[in-house]
N, C-alpha and C positions, 0 to 999 in steps of 0.2 A: 393766710393760711401755714398753717408752718409745714418746714422740710426736715426733714432728717437725713441723716446722711451715716451711713456706716464709714467706724473708722477702723474695724477689724480689719485682717487679709482674709480674703471668699475662700471658703471655703474649698479646700481640694477633691477634685473629685477621686476615686482611689484609683489605683495604678493598675492598669490594664495590663492582664499578664501576656507577654508576646510569646506569637507560635511563629515559630521558626519559618522561613522562607522555604518551599520545596519539601516541607513531609506532608503535605496534604494536596489532593485533588477532587473537583468537582466532576461527577458524573453527571456527563449533558444531556442523558435519556431519563433518569428519576432522582435527579440535583440533590442526591446523598453524598454527605463530605468523607471521602475515604482517606485515611493513613496510608500514603502512598508505599512503604515498604512491605503491607498487607498487599496491596493491588497488584507492586512486583510479583510474591510468591503466588501470587494466581494468574500469573500471566497476561496480568492489565484487563482483565475481565472482571467486571464488576461486580460483587458476590448481594448485591439486592435484587439486581436487574438483568442481568446476563448480558450487560454492554460491554462490547470488545473495544476497547482504546486502541489507538494505533502504536503499533509498537516499531523498535529498530529492524533494519536487518541483520544486523547483532545476534537480536534474540530470537530472531527466526531461525539462522543457522542453529543456533546452540541450542532448542527447542527439535527442532527436525534432521539433524545429523550426526552419525555417529561421533563422539570424540574422540578426536585422534585421528578421525582419517580425513580433517580437511584441507582442502589445499585451492588457492582462490584463480582465475582466470582474467584475462583481458582488463589489468588496471591499467595498461596505462592509454586506453582509451580516454580520450578525454576532449568535449565541446568545444566549439569553434563560432568566432561570430561571421559567419557569412557573410552576413547583410548589413553589420556596419550597426547594429541595430540599436537606437537610443527611442526610449520613452521616459516616466519618472526619472528611471535609473537607467544608464548602458547595461547592453544585458555582458559584458565584459565583467564591470562588475557586482551583476547578478551571479555570476558564474564562481567570481573569487570569493561572494559573502558567502554561498551554498558549499563551498568546499571545504570553508572554513567550521561553515557551521556543523557537518554530518562527517568531516573529514574522508568520504568520497569523489573521484572526477566526473560520477554524473548520477542520477538517479536510478543507477541497476548496482549490484553487484553478482555477478557470476562464480560461483562456486563447486566443487565435485568435491564427493565424499559417499560414506554410505549410510543410507536409512535402513536400519534394522537389519544391518547385512546386506542388504541392496545395495548396489554401485549405479546412483542419479547423478544428475548435474539438475542446478539446484539454481535458479537467478532471482535476487528479491528486489523489486520498485521500492525506491523512497520517495515518498511523499513530502519527506522536508527537504526537500532537493529541489526547488523551484515546483514545487507543489508536484511531483513526479511526473513532470512533463517529458513526454518521448518526443526526442528530439533524433538526428545524426546518432550519435553515441547508442541511447539505447537500443534503435532498430538495429545496429550494429553488431551491440552483444548479446541481441535474444538469434540473431543471425548465427553468427559465428556459435555460439550454443549448440543452435538446434546442427548444426554441422560437427562440431563435437560429438553431439548426442550419438547421431546418426553413425559417426566412424567408431563407435565407441561400442552402440548397440547398446544403451543404456534410456531410460527413461529419463525426459526433460519434463521439470514439476519448476513452476511460474510464478510466484506470486506475484499478484498485481496490485496495486497501488498507483491511480493516477488522473488526474484534471484533464486530462487528452495532449492534444498533442504540443508543442514548441510553439508559439505562436513566433517568439523570438527568432526562428529558423525559418517561416516563413512553409513556401511547398516543398523545401528541402524536409521539415517533419514530417508533411502530411506524402513526402514519399516511399515513408518505413513503413504504413499499412500493406501498399503492395508487398516493397522487400519483405517485411516477417513473412506475409500469408504467402506468397511463392514459397519462400523458403520451407514453409510449416507443411506446405503441401504434397514436397520431398520427400522429407521427411517421413511422413505421413505413408505414403506411397511404396517407401523401404519398410515399413511394418515399423515406427517409430512409435512410442507412446507417450502424449503429450500429454500433464494434469496441471489446467492454469487453477489458480486458489484465488478468487474474488475477493479482495477485503474493501472496506469502506475507507476512502473513493474509491470506486474504478469506470470512470466516464471517457467521452470522448472518442479519440482515436484509439487507445489501447480497445476501448469493446467492439469500435468497428472492425477491430483486428485480430489478434492473435485471444484475445480475451476473450470469444465465444468461439474460436475454432478448439478447442479441445477435444481429447477422446472420452473424458466424463471430464466435468464440471462440477468445483468444489468451490464453495462460498462461505466466510464467515456469517455470523448471524448477526441480523440486522445494517448489513453492509450497500451503501449504497451504488447502484450499477445501473446505467443506462448509456444511451446517448447525448442529450442535451439534458439539461437537470431538468426537474418536477417545474419549477417556476417557470421557465424558458415555455415546456409546454403547455403550463395551462395558459400562459398570455396569450400563445400562436392559436389555442382548439377553441378560447374562450370559454372553456367548462373546467368545474371542478373533478382530480384526481381522484380513483379510489382512495381510501385508505390503507397506508403501508407502500404507495406506489413506488417501483423503482426499489425496494430491499428484497433484501436478500427473499427473503418467506414469498414476498410474493413473485417474485421471478422462479422461483420454486413453484408454487401455484401452476404458473405459467407453460413450464416446460422449458424452461432457460437454462434452469439449471438445477442440475443433476441432483445434487446433495448439498445436506447445510452443514460444517461442521465444525464444532466447536476447537478450542486451540489443545484445550487437553486430552483431546484424544483426534486431530491433524494424523499424527506422526504412523500411530495404528493404521488409521482409517486410507491413508496412502499407501501403507505397504502392504494393504491388502488388497487394495488395488492394481499395483503393481504384480503381486501373487498371481491374480488372477488372470492378468490383460498381456501381460511380458509374454 
């Protein structure tokens, strides 16, 4: 049997065109590939399916507050490792990494400014900081914001984005539910206006406290909102869940959310509510 050997060099595949990193995003809802600069122009909303991507606190501040009116508060608050908590990574190291990643001291930022001419206190939670988890700093920042808004007699607007209470702080993080809820009750009894905006995701202790205690509760389209996640609930009750369970649209239908508001109309919607309710 004859054997043949190719002496020529193997044919080379045509060179693939390289795509620069960071220029494209894939929509998790419709799987479309989106040019990132175009996505940012549309406030990080997919133009194919209206999916709202997570955005940074900086973007919300720019979106909602009037330029030249913005000042920051409570920037000195920083988390502590009360329990000397260790898992795969020590809590102290998690804090350092999260600060380096986000540029913030914790999972919340508080600003004061004007919204279409209306004075407001605006707080924004940051999911990029240890999953937006609520620890002692988040609870303290929300409480101080409510006190400040009450003293200045201005509305308090809170962008919620959280995976729940911060387990690395144990019972101290759970205490923040009672702390913020009691402070919010005082604020409300004194005639204060509180508007939470629930974004994807808003879960756990945040949903179980100030997230659902607003005078008017707004939510972004398609946001996951609930206490326990749908997988845990399905395993607990042993039944399939309804389509769209725990999403904004489902909660609006069941009366847990008052309005679903897209990003491009969020500022006008909040301003209208402030005008009507303040």
